[in-house]
PQR file of N, CA, C, O and H, with PARSE charges and radii, in Angstrom:
ATOM      1  N   MET A   1      61.101  80.075 212.283 -0.4000 1.5000
ATOM      2  CA  MET A   1      59.748  79.921 212.266 -0.0000 2.0000
ATOM      3  C   MET A   1      58.561  79.328 211.708  0.5500 1.7000
ATOM      4  O   MET A   1      57.553  79.840 211.219 -0.5500 1.4000
ATOM      5  N   ALA A   2      58.974  77.904 211.927 -0.4000 1.5000
ATOM      6  CA  ALA A   2      57.845  76.752 211.726 -0.0000 2.0000
ATOM      7  C   ALA A   2      57.315  76.686 213.621  0.5500 1.7000
ATOM      8  O   ALA A   2      56.204  76.496 214.116 -0.5500 1.4000
ATOM      9  H   ALA A   2      59.792  77.488 212.324  0.4000 1.0000
ATOM     10  N   LYS A   3      58.102  76.833 213.996 -0.4000 1.5000
ATOM     11  CA  LYS A   3      57.415  76.364 215.638 -0.0000 2.0000
ATOM     12  C   LYS A   3      56.424  77.720 215.668  0.5500 1.7000
ATOM     13  O   LYS A   3      55.302  77.633 216.167 -0.5500 1.4000
ATOM     14  H   LYS A   3      59.004  76.987 213.594  0.4000 1.0000
ATOM     15  N   THR A   4      56.924  78.992 215.093 -0.4000 1.5000
ATOM     16  CA  THR A   4      55.702  80.325 215.617 -0.0000 2.0000
ATOM     17  C   THR A   4      55.060  79.327 214.711  0.5500 1.7000
ATOM     18  O   THR A   4      55.466  78.169 214.809 -0.5500 1.4000
ATOM     19  H   THR A   4      57.835  79.062 214.687  0.4000 1.0000
ATOM     20  N   THR A   5      54.365  79.524 214.068 -0.4000 1.5000
ATOM     21  CA  THR A   5      53.213  78.519 212.966 -0.0000 2.0000
ATOM     22  C   THR A   5      52.464  77.506 213.353  0.5500 1.7000
ATOM     23  O   THR A   5      51.263  77.317 213.159 -0.5500 1.4000
ATOM     24  H   THR A   5      54.036  80.465 213.988  0.4000 1.0000
ATOM     25  N   CYS A   6      53.539  76.621 214.126 -0.4000 1.5000
ATOM     26  CA  CYS A   6      52.580  75.370 214.711 -0.0000 2.0000
ATOM     27  C   CYS A   6      51.970  75.834 216.184  0.5500 1.7000
ATOM     28  O   CYS A   6      50.868  75.462 216.585 -0.5500 1.4000
ATOM     29  H   CYS A   6      54.515  76.775 214.283  0.4000 1.0000
ATOM     30  N   TRP A   7      52.707  76.554 216.796 -0.4000 1.5000
ATOM     31  CA  TRP A   7      51.697  77.784 218.378 -0.0000 2.0000
ATOM     32  C   TRP A   7      50.630  78.290 217.592  0.5500 1.7000
ATOM     33  O   TRP A   7      49.718  78.086 218.394 -0.5500 1.4000
ATOM     34  H   TRP A   7      53.602  76.857 216.470  0.4000 1.0000
ATOM     35  N   ILE A   8      50.108  78.777 216.655 -0.4000 1.5000
ATOM     36  CA  ILE A   8      49.497  79.540 216.211 -0.0000 2.0000
ATOM     37  C   ILE A   8      48.276  78.940 215.596  0.5500 1.7000
ATOM     38  O   ILE A   8      47.088  78.952 215.918 -0.5500 1.4000
ATOM     39  H   ILE A   8      50.849  78.943 216.004  0.4000 1.0000
ATOM     40  N   ILE A   9      49.178  78.227 214.261 -0.4000 1.5000
ATOM     41  CA  ILE A   9      47.647  77.109 214.853 -0.0000 2.0000
ATOM     42  C   ILE A   9      47.170  76.141 215.911  0.5500 1.7000
ATOM     43  O   ILE A   9      46.089  75.560 215.817 -0.5500 1.4000
ATOM     44  H   ILE A   9      50.143  78.217 213.999  0.4000 1.0000
ATOM     45  N   ILE A  10      47.891  76.005 216.780 -0.4000 1.5000
ATOM     46  CA  ILE A  10      47.614  75.509 218.090 -0.0000 2.0000
ATOM     47  C   ILE A  10      46.485  76.611 218.589  0.5500 1.7000
ATOM     48  O   ILE A  10      45.347  76.191 218.381 -0.5500 1.4000
ATOM     49  H   ILE A  10      48.769  76.477 216.857  0.4000 1.0000
ATOM     50  N   PHE A  11      46.507  77.255 218.889 -0.4000 1.5000
ATOM     51  CA  PHE A  11      46.366  78.709 219.639 -0.0000 2.0000
ATOM     52  C   PHE A  11      44.387  78.453 219.027  0.5500 1.7000
ATOM     53  O   PHE A  11      43.298  78.113 219.489 -0.5500 1.4000
ATOM     54  H   PHE A  11      47.432  77.596 219.058  0.4000 1.0000
ATOM     55  N   ILE A  12      45.125  78.982 217.525 -0.4000 1.5000
ATOM     56  CA  ILE A  12      43.254  79.256 216.609 -0.0000 2.0000
ATOM     57  C   ILE A  12      42.544  77.486 216.680  0.5500 1.7000
ATOM     58  O   ILE A  12      41.331  77.462 216.890 -0.5500 1.4000
ATOM     59  H   ILE A  12      46.009  79.259 217.150  0.4000 1.0000
ATOM     60  N   ALA A  13      43.140  76.302 216.541 -0.4000 1.5000
ATOM     61  CA  ALA A  13      42.165  75.289 217.256 -0.0000 2.0000
ATOM     62  C   ALA A  13      41.492  75.173 218.003  0.5500 1.7000
ATOM     63  O   ALA A  13      40.266  75.093 217.919 -0.5500 1.4000
ATOM     64  H   ALA A  13      44.125  76.321 216.371  0.4000 1.0000
ATOM     65  N   LEU A  14      42.735  75.107 219.691 -0.4000 1.5000
ATOM     66  CA  LEU A  14      41.946  75.619 220.662 -0.0000 2.0000
ATOM     67  C   LEU A  14      41.234  76.509 220.529  0.5500 1.7000
ATOM     68  O   LEU A  14      40.243  76.122 221.149 -0.5500 1.4000
ATOM     69  H   LEU A  14      43.730  75.172 219.759  0.4000 1.0000
ATOM     70  N   ALA A  15      40.891  77.967 219.957 -0.4000 1.5000
ATOM     71  CA  ALA A  15      40.157  78.879 220.334 -0.0000 2.0000
ATOM     72  C   ALA A  15      39.080  78.025 219.546  0.5500 1.7000
ATOM     73  O   ALA A  15      38.178  77.576 220.254 -0.5500 1.4000
ATOM     74  H   ALA A  15      41.696  78.282 219.453  0.4000 1.0000
ATOM     75  N   VAL A  16      39.043  77.799 218.519 -0.4000 1.5000
ATOM     76  CA  VAL A  16      37.711  77.285 217.419 -0.0000 2.0000
ATOM     77  C   VAL A  16      37.299  76.456 218.410  0.5500 1.7000
ATOM     78  O   VAL A  16      36.226  76.846 218.871 -0.5500 1.4000
ATOM     79  H   VAL A  16      39.776  78.163 217.944  0.4000 1.0000
ATOM     80  N   ASN A  17      37.768  75.329 219.000 -0.4000 1.5000
ATOM     81  CA  ASN A  17      37.311  74.403 220.156 -0.0000 2.0000
ATOM     82  C   ASN A  17      36.143  74.255 220.866  0.5500 1.7000
ATOM     83  O   ASN A  17      35.140  73.542 220.896 -0.5500 1.4000
ATOM     84  H   ASN A  17      38.640  75.012 218.625  0.4000 1.0000
ATOM     85  N   VAL A  18      36.947  75.767 221.770 -0.4000 1.5000
ATOM     86  CA  VAL A  18      36.045  76.310 223.173 -0.0000 2.0000
ATOM     87  C   VAL A  18      35.005  76.925 222.338  0.5500 1.7000
ATOM     88  O   VAL A  18      33.978  76.312 222.628 -0.5500 1.4000
ATOM     89  H   VAL A  18      37.762  76.346 221.746  0.4000 1.0000
ATOM     90  N   VAL A  19      34.722  77.839 221.427 -0.4000 1.5000
ATOM     91  CA  VAL A  19      33.830  78.430 220.867 -0.0000 2.0000
ATOM     92  C   VAL A  19      32.402  77.174 220.239  0.5500 1.7000
ATOM     93  O   VAL A  19      31.204  77.386 220.425 -0.5500 1.4000
ATOM     94  H   VAL A  19      35.557  78.337 221.191  0.4000 1.0000
ATOM     95  N   MET A  20      32.907  76.083 219.595 -0.4000 1.5000
ATOM     96  CA  MET A  20      32.600  74.548 219.019 -0.0000 2.0000
ATOM     97  C   MET A  20      31.359  74.431 220.779  0.5500 1.7000
ATOM     98  O   MET A  20      30.133  74.520 220.829 -0.5500 1.4000
ATOM     99  H   MET A  20      33.880  75.911 219.443  0.4000 1.0000
ATOM    100  N   LEU A  21      32.212  74.247 221.757 -0.4000 1.5000
ATOM    101  CA  LEU A  21      31.943  73.816 222.788 -0.0000 2.0000
ATOM    102  C   LEU A  21      31.238  74.535 223.963  0.5500 1.7000
ATOM    103  O   LEU A  21      31.201  74.054 225.096 -0.5500 1.4000
ATOM    104  H   LEU A  21      33.208  74.175 221.717  0.4000 1.0000
ATOM    105  N   GLN A  22      30.617  75.853 223.581 -0.4000 1.5000
ATOM    106  CA  GLN A  22      29.942  76.987 223.755 -0.0000 2.0000
ATOM    107  C   GLN A  22      28.599  76.404 222.723  0.5500 1.7000
ATOM    108  O   GLN A  22      27.552  75.986 223.219 -0.5500 1.4000
ATOM    109  H   GLN A  22      30.647  76.244 222.661  0.4000 1.0000
ATOM    110  N   TRP A  23      28.830  76.459 221.347 -0.4000 1.5000
ATOM    111  CA  TRP A  23      27.746  76.398 220.728 -0.0000 2.0000
ATOM    112  C   TRP A  23      27.371  75.888 221.011  0.5500 1.7000
ATOM    113  O   TRP A  23      26.303  76.404 221.340 -0.5500 1.4000
ATOM    114  H   TRP A  23      29.681  76.798 220.945  0.4000 1.0000
ATOM    115  N   THR A  24      27.370  74.327 221.388 -0.4000 1.5000
ATOM    116  CA  THR A  24      26.927  73.193 221.151 -0.0000 2.0000
ATOM    117  C   THR A  24      26.379  72.697 222.250  0.5500 1.7000
ATOM    118  O   THR A  24      25.711  71.664 222.226 -0.5500 1.4000
ATOM    119  H   THR A  24      28.237  73.908 221.120  0.4000 1.0000
ATOM    120  N   ILE A  25      26.643  73.489 223.495 -0.4000 1.5000
ATOM    121  CA  ILE A  25      25.812  73.066 224.698 -0.0000 2.0000
ATOM    122  C   ILE A  25      24.505  74.311 224.535  0.5500 1.7000
ATOM    123  O   ILE A  25      23.341  74.122 224.891 -0.5500 1.4000
ATOM    124  H   ILE A  25      27.186  74.328 223.515  0.4000 1.0000
ATOM    125  N   GLU A  26      24.957  75.392 224.008 -0.4000 1.5000
ATOM    126  CA  GLU A  26      23.294  76.279 223.700 -0.0000 2.0000
ATOM    127  C   GLU A  26      22.651  75.417 222.622  0.5500 1.7000
ATOM    128  O   GLU A  26      21.433  75.599 222.635 -0.5500 1.4000
ATOM    129  H   GLU A  26      25.902  75.546 223.719  0.4000 1.0000
ATOM    130  N   ALA A  27      22.982  74.661 221.818 -0.4000 1.5000
ATOM    131  CA  ALA A  27      21.698  73.983 220.412 -0.0000 2.0000
ATOM    132  C   ALA A  27      21.713  73.024 221.506  0.5500 1.7000
ATOM    133  O   ALA A  27      20.513  72.753 221.531 -0.5500 1.4000
ATOM    134  H   ALA A  27      23.971  74.513 221.807  0.4000 1.0000
ATOM    135  N   TYR A  28      22.228  72.336 222.412 -0.4000 1.5000
ATOM    136  CA  TYR A  28      21.470  71.006 223.215 -0.0000 2.0000
ATOM    137  C   TYR A  28      20.274  71.645 223.927  0.5500 1.7000
ATOM    138  O   TYR A  28      19.073  71.423 223.770 -0.5500 1.4000
ATOM    139  H   TYR A  28      23.204  72.557 222.392  0.4000 1.0000
ATOM    140  N   LEU A  29      21.077  72.731 224.980 -0.4000 1.5000
ATOM    141  CA  LEU A  29      19.860  73.234 225.632 -0.0000 2.0000
ATOM    142  C   LEU A  29      18.960  73.342 224.797  0.5500 1.7000
ATOM    143  O   LEU A  29      17.953  72.638 224.863 -0.5500 1.4000
ATOM    144  H   LEU A  29      22.053  72.911 225.108  0.4000 1.0000
ATOM    145  N   GLY A  30      19.163  74.325 223.765 -0.4000 1.5000
ATOM    146  CA  GLY A  30      17.955  75.075 222.590 -0.0000 2.0000
ATOM    147  C   GLY A  30      17.119  73.954 221.804  0.5500 1.7000
ATOM    148  O   GLY A  30      16.405  74.268 220.852 -0.5500 1.4000
ATOM    149  H   GLY A  30      19.982  74.897 223.711  0.4000 1.0000
ATOM    150  N   LEU A  31      17.289  72.141 222.416 -0.4000 1.5000
ATOM    151  CA  LEU A  31      16.598  71.904 221.315 -0.0000 2.0000
ATOM    152  C   LEU A  31      16.786  71.397 219.860  0.5500 1.7000
ATOM    153  O   LEU A  31      16.174  70.642 219.105 -0.5500 1.4000
ATOM    154  H   LEU A  31      17.869  71.885 223.190  0.4000 1.0000
ATOM    155  N   GLU A  32      17.984  72.204 219.808 -0.4000 1.5000
ATOM    156  CA  GLU A  32      18.328  72.306 218.872 -0.0000 2.0000
ATOM    157  C   GLU A  32      19.758  70.939 217.953  0.5500 1.7000
ATOM    158  O   GLU A  32      20.852  71.192 217.450 -0.5500 1.4000
ATOM    159  H   GLU A  32      18.481  72.818 220.421  0.4000 1.0000
ATOM    160  N   PHE A  33      19.021  69.612 218.114 -0.4000 1.5000
ATOM    161  CA  PHE A  33      20.160  68.523 217.838 -0.0000 2.0000
ATOM    162  C   PHE A  33      20.296  68.491 216.878  0.5500 1.7000
ATOM    163  O   PHE A  33      19.452  67.626 217.111 -0.5500 1.4000
ATOM    164  H   PHE A  33      18.132  69.407 218.523  0.4000 1.0000
ATOM    165  N   ASP A  34      20.501  68.521 215.838 -0.4000 1.5000
ATOM    166  CA  ASP A  34      21.227  68.607 214.076 -0.0000 2.0000
ATOM    167  C   ASP A  34      22.043  69.736 214.464  0.5500 1.7000
ATOM    168  O   ASP A  34      23.139  69.236 214.210 -0.5500 1.4000
ATOM    169  H   ASP A  34      21.186  69.224 215.650  0.4000 1.0000
ATOM    170  N   LEU A  35      22.285  70.800 214.859 -0.4000 1.5000
ATOM    171  CA  LEU A  35      23.495  71.405 215.459 -0.0000 2.0000
ATOM    172  C   LEU A  35      24.117  71.539 216.144  0.5500 1.7000
ATOM    173  O   LEU A  35      24.986  72.411 216.183 -0.5500 1.4000
ATOM    174  H   LEU A  35      21.395  71.206 215.065  0.4000 1.0000
ATOM    175  N   VAL A  36      23.757  70.241 217.382 -0.4000 1.5000
ATOM    176  CA  VAL A  36      25.058  69.748 218.702 -0.0000 2.0000
ATOM    177  C   VAL A  36      25.774  68.920 217.875  0.5500 1.7000
ATOM    178  O   VAL A  36      26.951  68.912 218.235 -0.5500 1.4000
ATOM    179  H   VAL A  36      23.052  69.533 217.351  0.4000 1.0000
ATOM    180  N   PHE A  37      25.469  67.859 216.430 -0.4000 1.5000
ATOM    181  CA  PHE A  37      26.063  66.772 215.791 -0.0000 2.0000
ATOM    182  C   PHE A  37      26.968  68.089 214.968  0.5500 1.7000
ATOM    183  O   PHE A  37      28.121  67.785 214.664 -0.5500 1.4000
ATOM    184  H   PHE A  37      24.513  67.866 216.137  0.4000 1.0000
ATOM    185  N   ARG A  38      26.652  69.054 214.719 -0.4000 1.5000
ATOM    186  CA  ARG A  38      27.890  69.799 213.897 -0.0000 2.0000
ATOM    187  C   ARG A  38      28.452  70.229 214.192  0.5500 1.7000
ATOM    188  O   ARG A  38      29.527  70.305 213.598 -0.5500 1.4000
ATOM    189  H   ARG A  38      25.716  69.301 214.966  0.4000 1.0000
ATOM    190  N   ASN A  39      28.237  70.871 215.329 -0.4000 1.5000
ATOM    191  CA  ASN A  39      29.315  71.361 216.302 -0.0000 2.0000
ATOM    192  C   ASN A  39      30.707  70.421 217.459  0.5500 1.7000
ATOM    193  O   ASN A  39      31.881  70.526 217.814 -0.5500 1.4000
ATOM    194  H   ASN A  39      27.363  70.809 215.812  0.4000 1.0000
ATOM    195  N   THR A  40      29.728  69.716 217.590 -0.4000 1.5000
ATOM    196  CA  THR A  40      30.787  68.451 217.914 -0.0000 2.0000
ATOM    197  C   THR A  40      31.801  67.753 217.179  0.5500 1.7000
ATOM    198  O   THR A  40      32.688  67.073 217.697 -0.5500 1.4000
ATOM    199  H   THR A  40      28.774  69.631 217.301  0.4000 1.0000
ATOM    200  N   ILE A  41      31.598  67.991 215.675 -0.4000 1.5000
ATOM    201  CA  ILE A  41      32.336  67.088 214.456 -0.0000 2.0000
ATOM    202  C   ILE A  41      33.135  68.293 214.111  0.5500 1.7000
ATOM    203  O   ILE A  41      34.191  68.074 213.518 -0.5500 1.4000
ATOM    204  H   ILE A  41      30.878  68.543 215.255  0.4000 1.0000
ATOM    205  N   ILE A  42      32.771  69.732 214.419 -0.4000 1.5000
ATOM    206  CA  ILE A  42      33.819  70.780 213.921 -0.0000 2.0000
ATOM    207  C   ILE A  42      34.723  70.564 215.112  0.5500 1.7000
ATOM    208  O   ILE A  42      35.902  70.444 214.778 -0.5500 1.4000
ATOM    209  H   ILE A  42      31.913  69.911 214.901  0.4000 1.0000
ATOM    210  N   ALA A  43      34.458  70.469 216.606 -0.4000 1.5000
ATOM    211  CA  ALA A  43      35.249  70.622 217.801 -0.0000 2.0000
ATOM    212  C   ALA A  43      35.988  69.091 217.498  0.5500 1.7000
ATOM    213  O   ALA A  43      37.093  69.046 218.039 -0.5500 1.4000
ATOM    214  H   ALA A  43      33.501  70.566 216.876  0.4000 1.0000
ATOM    215  N   LEU A  44      35.697  68.071 216.897 -0.4000 1.5000
ATOM    216  CA  LEU A  44      36.674  67.235 217.356 -0.0000 2.0000
ATOM    217  C   LEU A  44      37.779  67.298 216.070  0.5500 1.7000
ATOM    218  O   LEU A  44      38.858  66.732 216.241 -0.5500 1.4000
ATOM    219  H   LEU A  44      34.800  68.108 216.458  0.4000 1.0000
ATOM    220  N   ILE A  45      37.601  67.762 215.200 -0.4000 1.5000
ATOM    221  CA  ILE A  45      38.148  67.845 214.174 -0.0000 2.0000
ATOM    222  C   ILE A  45      39.074  68.947 214.963  0.5500 1.7000
ATOM    223  O   ILE A  45      39.866  68.343 215.686 -0.5500 1.4000
ATOM    224  H   ILE A  45      36.724  68.223 215.061  0.4000 1.0000
ATOM    225  N   SER A  46      39.206  70.169 215.043 -0.4000 1.5000
ATOM    226  CA  SER A  46      39.885  70.854 215.374 -0.0000 2.0000
ATOM    227  C   SER A  46      40.846  70.261 216.466  0.5500 1.7000
ATOM    228  O   SER A  46      42.069  70.343 216.354 -0.5500 1.4000
ATOM    229  H   SER A  46      38.563  70.659 214.455  0.4000 1.0000
ATOM    230  N   SER A  47      40.181  69.623 217.591 -0.4000 1.5000
ATOM    231  CA  SER A  47      41.329  68.898 218.722 -0.0000 2.0000
ATOM    232  C   SER A  47      42.105  68.194 217.723  0.5500 1.7000
ATOM    233  O   SER A  47      43.314  68.422 217.714 -0.5500 1.4000
ATOM    234  H   SER A  47      39.187  69.557 217.682  0.4000 1.0000
ATOM    235  N   VAL A  48      41.665  67.442 216.944 -0.4000 1.5000
ATOM    236  CA  VAL A  48      43.226  66.525 216.024 -0.0000 2.0000
ATOM    237  C   VAL A  48      43.960  67.834 215.538  0.5500 1.7000
ATOM    238  O   VAL A  48      45.080  68.169 215.925 -0.5500 1.4000
ATOM    239  H   VAL A  48      40.682  67.256 216.951  0.4000 1.0000
ATOM    240  N   VAL A  49      43.221  68.492 214.684 -0.4000 1.5000
ATOM    241  CA  VAL A  49      44.292  69.562 214.366 -0.0000 2.0000
ATOM    242  C   VAL A  49      45.358  69.925 215.815  0.5500 1.7000
ATOM    243  O   VAL A  49      46.466  69.416 215.978 -0.5500 1.4000
ATOM    244  H   VAL A  49      42.312  68.220 214.370  0.4000 1.0000
ATOM    245  N   ALA A  50      44.913  70.595 216.455 -0.4000 1.5000
ATOM    246  CA  ALA A  50      45.405  71.253 217.577 -0.0000 2.0000
ATOM    247  C   ALA A  50      46.756  69.699 217.904  0.5500 1.7000
ATOM    248  O   ALA A  50      47.957  69.929 218.045 -0.5500 1.4000
ATOM    249  H   ALA A  50      44.012  71.009 216.322  0.4000 1.0000
ATOM    250  N   LEU A  51      46.317  68.651 217.943 -0.4000 1.5000
ATOM    251  CA  LEU A  51      47.151  67.412 218.629 -0.0000 2.0000
ATOM    252  C   LEU A  51      47.729  66.817 217.423  0.5500 1.7000
ATOM    253  O   LEU A  51      48.083  65.726 217.869 -0.5500 1.4000
ATOM    254  H   LEU A  51      45.341  68.464 217.829  0.4000 1.0000
ATOM    255  N   LEU A  52      48.047  66.821 216.218 -0.4000 1.5000
ATOM    256  CA  LEU A  52      49.085  66.940 215.290 -0.0000 2.0000
ATOM    257  C   LEU A  52      49.499  67.550 214.982  0.5500 1.7000
ATOM    258  O   LEU A  52      50.480  67.299 214.282 -0.5500 1.4000
ATOM    259  H   LEU A  52      47.759  67.707 215.855  0.4000 1.0000
ATOM    260  N   THR A  53      49.058  69.066 215.273 -0.4000 1.5000
ATOM    261  CA  THR A  53      50.518  69.707 214.852 -0.0000 2.0000
ATOM    262  C   THR A  53      51.450  70.150 216.405  0.5500 1.7000
ATOM    263  O   THR A  53      52.583  70.629 216.451 -0.5500 1.4000
ATOM    264  H   THR A  53      48.262  69.270 215.842  0.4000 1.0000
ATOM    265  N   MET A  54      50.372  69.740 217.791 -0.4000 1.5000
ATOM    266  CA  MET A  54      51.153  69.526 218.665 -0.0000 2.0000
ATOM    267  C   MET A  54      52.821  68.641 218.546  0.5500 1.7000
ATOM    268  O   MET A  54      53.984  68.829 218.905 -0.5500 1.4000
ATOM    269  H   MET A  54      49.451  69.351 217.754  0.4000 1.0000
ATOM    270  N   PHE A  55      52.084  67.706 217.872 -0.4000 1.5000
ATOM    271  CA  PHE A  55      53.496  66.639 217.319 -0.0000 2.0000
ATOM    272  C   PHE A  55      54.405  66.884 216.681  0.5500 1.7000
ATOM    273  O   PHE A  55      55.529  66.391 216.584 -0.5500 1.4000
ATOM    274  H   PHE A  55      51.140  67.552 217.581  0.4000 1.0000
ATOM    275  N   LYS A  56      53.663  68.067 215.999 -0.4000 1.5000
ATOM    276  CA  LYS A  56      55.134  68.636 214.231 -0.0000 2.0000
ATOM    277  C   LYS A  56      55.589  69.863 214.982  0.5500 1.7000
ATOM    278  O   LYS A  56      56.334  70.658 214.408 -0.5500 1.4000
ATOM    279  H   LYS A  56      52.750  68.467 216.077  0.4000 1.0000
ATOM    280  N   TRP A  57      55.045  70.159 216.703 -0.4000 1.5000
ATOM    281  CA  TRP A  57      55.683  71.011 217.270 -0.0000 2.0000
ATOM    282  C   TRP A  57      57.139  70.316 218.064  0.5500 1.7000
ATOM    283  O   TRP A  57      58.250  70.844 218.118 -0.5500 1.4000
ATOM    284  H   TRP A  57      54.440  69.514 217.170  0.4000 1.0000
ATOM    285  N   ARG A  58      56.873  69.471 218.426 -0.4000 1.5000
ATOM    286  CA  ARG A  58      57.839  68.735 219.526 -0.0000 2.0000
ATOM    287  C   ARG A  58      58.617  67.932 218.423  0.5500 1.7000
ATOM    288  O   ARG A  58      59.603  67.271 218.748 -0.5500 1.4000
ATOM    289  H   ARG A  58      55.971  69.042 218.382  0.4000 1.0000
ATOM    290  N   LYS A  59      58.255  67.976 217.341 -0.4000 1.5000
ATOM    291  CA  LYS A  59      59.465  67.663 216.201 -0.0000 2.0000
ATOM    292  C   LYS A  59      60.855  68.145 215.935  0.5500 1.7000
ATOM    293  O   LYS A  59      61.993  67.694 215.803 -0.5500 1.4000
ATOM    294  H   LYS A  59      57.454  68.514 217.078  0.4000 1.0000
ATOM    295  N   PHE A  60      59.881  69.852 215.914 -0.4000 1.5000
ATOM    296  CA  PHE A  60      60.985  70.893 215.576 -0.0000 2.0000
ATOM    297  C   PHE A  60      61.414  71.029 216.534  0.5500 1.7000
ATOM    298  O   PHE A  60      62.618  71.274 216.612 -0.5500 1.4000
ATOM    299  H   PHE A  60      58.957  70.218 216.021  0.4000 1.0000
ATOM    300  N   GLU A  61      60.422  70.907 217.967 -0.4000 1.5000
ATOM    301  CA  GLU A  61      61.553  71.392 218.972 -0.0000 2.0000
ATOM    302  C   GLU A  61      62.569  71.065 219.314  0.5500 1.7000
ATOM    303  O   GLU A  61      63.534  71.824 219.226 -0.5500 1.4000
ATOM    304  H   GLU A  61      59.444  70.708 217.904  0.4000 1.0000
ATOM    305  N   TYR A  62      62.698  69.300 220.023 -0.4000 1.5000
ATOM    306  CA  TYR A  62      63.288  68.488 219.929 -0.0000 2.0000
ATOM    307  C   TYR A  62      64.245  67.691 218.898  0.5500 1.7000
ATOM    308  O   TYR A  62      64.381  66.471 218.994 -0.5500 1.4000
ATOM    309  H   TYR A  62      61.914  68.683 220.094  0.4000 1.0000
ATOM    310  N   LYS A  63      64.854  68.405 217.972 -0.4000 1.5000
ATOM    311  CA  LYS A  63      65.299  67.912 216.616 -0.0000 2.0000
ATOM    312  C   LYS A  63      66.961  67.491 216.755  0.5500 1.7000
ATOM    313  O   LYS A  63      67.571  67.055 215.779 -0.5500 1.4000
ATOM    314  H   LYS A  63      64.743  69.396 217.895  0.4000 1.0000
TER
END
């Protein structure tokens, strides 16, 4: 159960990261620089969540 939950969290975090990347590019090209900063921070947080969840999954998998 824990392994499946980790994978779900990883996929959701990566999906959020992809969406934030697209929104960041659109905001940059639209000269909305305050949105660029916000979207970049959200993307970085989702990347950290995915990375930490991957480490937790490895702990469960190779126990």
